[in-house]
C-alpha positions as YAML, in Angstrom:
chain: A
units: angstrom
residues:
- id: 1
  name: MET
  ca: [4.32, 35.37, 3.88]
- id: 2
  name: SER
  ca: [1.35, 37.24, 3.22]
- id: 3
  name: ALA
  ca: [-0.79, 37.64, 0.83]
- id: 4
  name: LYS
  ca: [-4.34, 39.34, 0.44]
- id: 5
  name: THR
  ca: [-7.94, 38.14, -0.97]
- id: 6
  name: LYS
  ca: [-11.53, 39.37, -0.32]
- id: 7
  name: ILE
  ca: [-14.46, 38.22, 1.50]
- id: 8
  name: THR
  ca: [-17.75, 37.03, -0.45]
- id: 9
  name: SER
  ca: [-21.19, 38.20, 0.64]
- id: 10
  name: LYS
  ca: [-21.63, 34.55, 2.04]
- id: 11
  name: GLY
  ca: [-18.14, 34.68, 4.36]
- id: 12
  name: GLN
  ca: [-16.21, 32.35, 1.45]
- id: 13
  name: VAL
  ca: [-12.44, 33.37, 0.47]
- id: 14
  name: THR
  ca: [-9.79, 32.11, -2.10]
- id: 15
  name: ILE
  ca: [-6.47, 30.83, -0.15]
- id: 16
  name: PRO
  ca: [-4.00, 32.43, -2.50]
- id: 17
  name: ASN
  ca: [-1.99, 30.03, -4.65]
- id: 18
  name: GLU
  ca: [1.08, 31.29, -3.41]
- id: 19
  name: ILE
  ca: [-0.35, 30.43, 0.67]
- id: 20
  name: ARG
  ca: [-1.78, 27.78, -0.54]
- id: 21
  name: LYS
  ca: [1.57, 25.72, -1.34]
- id: 22
  name: ALA
  ca: [3.65, 27.59, 0.60]
- id: 23
  name: MET
  ca: [1.41, 25.32, 3.73]
- id: 24
  name: ASN
  ca: [1.12, 21.84, 1.43]
- id: 25
  name: MET
  ca: [-3.16, 22.85, 1.10]
- id: 26
  name: GLU
  ca: [-4.78, 20.51, -1.22]
- id: 27
  name: GLU
  ca: [-8.58, 19.53, -1.33]
- id: 28
  name: GLY
  ca: [-10.47, 17.73, 1.47]
- id: 29
  name: ASP
  ca: [-8.27, 19.54, 3.94]
- id: 30
  name: TYR
  ca: [-9.46, 21.27, 6.83]
- id: 31
  name: LEU
  ca: [-8.61, 24.34, 8.32]
- id: 32
  name: ILE
  ca: [-8.69, 25.62, 11.61]
- id: 33
  name: PHE
  ca: [-9.28, 29.08, 12.76]
- id: 34
  name: GLU
  ca: [-8.18, 30.48, 15.80]
- id: 35
  name: THR
  ca: [-9.01, 34.20, 17.52]
- id: 36
  name: LYS
  ca: [-5.75, 35.75, 18.66]
- id: 37
  name: SER
  ca: [-7.51, 39.62, 18.99]
- id: 38
  name: GLU
  ca: [-9.86, 41.28, 17.48]
- id: 39
  name: TYR
  ca: [-8.61, 41.84, 14.46]
- id: 40
  name: GLU
  ca: [-5.98, 38.77, 14.23]
- id: 41
  name: ALA
  ca: [-6.39, 35.24, 13.71]
- id: 42
  name: THR
  ca: [-4.35, 31.82, 12.69]
- id: 43
  name: VAL
  ca: [-5.02, 29.34, 10.64]
- id: 44
  name: LYS
  ca: [-3.60, 25.69, 10.99]
- id: 45
  name: VAL
  ca: [-4.05, 23.02, 8.19]
- id: 46
  name: ILE
  ca: [-5.50, 19.46, 8.80]
- id: 47
  name: LYS
  ca: [-4.41, 17.14, 6.57]
- id: 48
  name: THR
  ca: [-6.98, 14.40, 5.25]
- id: 49
  name: LYS
  ca: [-5.84, 11.16, 3.58]
- id: 50
  name: PRO
  ca: [-8.21, 10.18, 0.70]
- id: 51
  name: LEU
  ca: [-9.48, 6.34, 1.05]
- id: 52
  name: SER
  ca: [-7.26, 5.22, -1.90]
- id: 53
  name: SER
  ca: [-4.22, 6.00, 0.46]
- id: 54
  name: LEU
  ca: [-5.30, 3.38, 2.87]
- id: 55
  name: LEU
  ca: [-5.23, 0.43, -0.72]
- id: 56
  name: GLY
  ca: [-2.78, -2.33, 0.05]
- id: 57
  name: ALA
  ca: [-2.29, -0.96, 4.07]
- id: 58
  name: LEU
  ca: [-3.48, -4.86, 4.92]
- id: 59
  name: GLN
  ca: [-2.71, -7.44, 3.73]
- id: 60
  name: SER
  ca: [-5.29, -10.53, 2.35]
- id: 61
  name: PRO
  ca: [-5.30, -13.43, 4.32]
- id: 62
  name: ALA
  ca: [-6.33, -15.06, 0.66]
- id: 63
  name: ASN
  ca: [-4.74, -15.88, -2.66]
- id: 64
  name: SER
  ca: [-5.82, -15.55, -5.70]
- id: 65
  name: THR
  ca: [-6.20, -18.57, -6.62]
- id: 66
  name: GLU
  ca: [-8.93, -18.91, -3.23]
- id: 67
  name: PHE
  ca: [-10.63, -15.68, -4.35]
- id: 68
  name: ALA
  ca: [-11.61, -17.24, -7.68]
- id: 69
  name: GLU
  ca: [-12.89, -19.85, -6.37]
- id: 70
  name: ILE
  ca: [-15.26, -18.04, -4.02]
- id: 71
  name: ARG
  ca: [-15.93, -16.14, -7.02]
- id: 72
  name: LYS
  ca: [-17.03, -18.81, -9.03]
- id: 73
  name: THR
  ca: [-18.99, -20.56, -6.51]
- id: 74
  name: ALA
  ca: [-21.02, -16.91, -5.81]
- id: 75
  name: ARG
  ca: [-21.40, -16.43, -9.86]
- id: 76
  name: SER
  ca: [-22.69, -20.22, -9.55]
- id: 77
  name: TYR
  ca: [-25.20, -19.60, -6.44]
- id: 78
  name: LEU
  ca: [-26.31, -16.15, -8.41]
- id: 79
  name: ALA
  ca: [-26.96, -18.01, -11.62]
- id: 80
  name: ASP
  ca: [-28.61, -21.11, -9.55]
- id: 81
  name: HIS
  ca: [-31.32, -18.49, -7.95]
- id: 82
  name: LYS
  ca: [-32.15, -16.32, -11.00]
- id: 83
  name: THR
  ca: [-33.05, -19.34, -12.73]
- id: 84
  name: ASN
  ca: [-34.86, -20.62, -9.48]
- id: 85
  name: ALA
  ca: [-36.57, -17.09, -9.23]
- id: 86
  name: LYS
  ca: [-37.84, -17.52, -12.47]
- id: 87
  name: LYS
  ca: [-39.82, -20.86, -12.45]
- id: 88
  name: VAL
  ca: [-41.76, -19.26, -9.02]
...
C-alpha cells in the first residue's frame, strides 16, 4: 500500500487515513524513521498505552470497608484541623 502526502514548511506531514488504519496508528503512538538511502526511509510504529489501561492491574490489599474507615478518619482529621486553624 502506498499513499502520497505533502510536507509543510514546518516539516510536518499528515499520515493518510488508509495508512494509519493499516498500521493501527493511534493518537499518542510514536513513529521511528530510519533512512535507507537518500530518498527512502522506513517508518515503525511504537504503540503507547494510556494510563487508564492500567486500571485494575493491581489488586488492592484493603477492602472497601477499610477504605470507608480510612476516608472517615481523614475527614474527621481535616475537620478538626480546620476548626483548630480558625481558633489560632
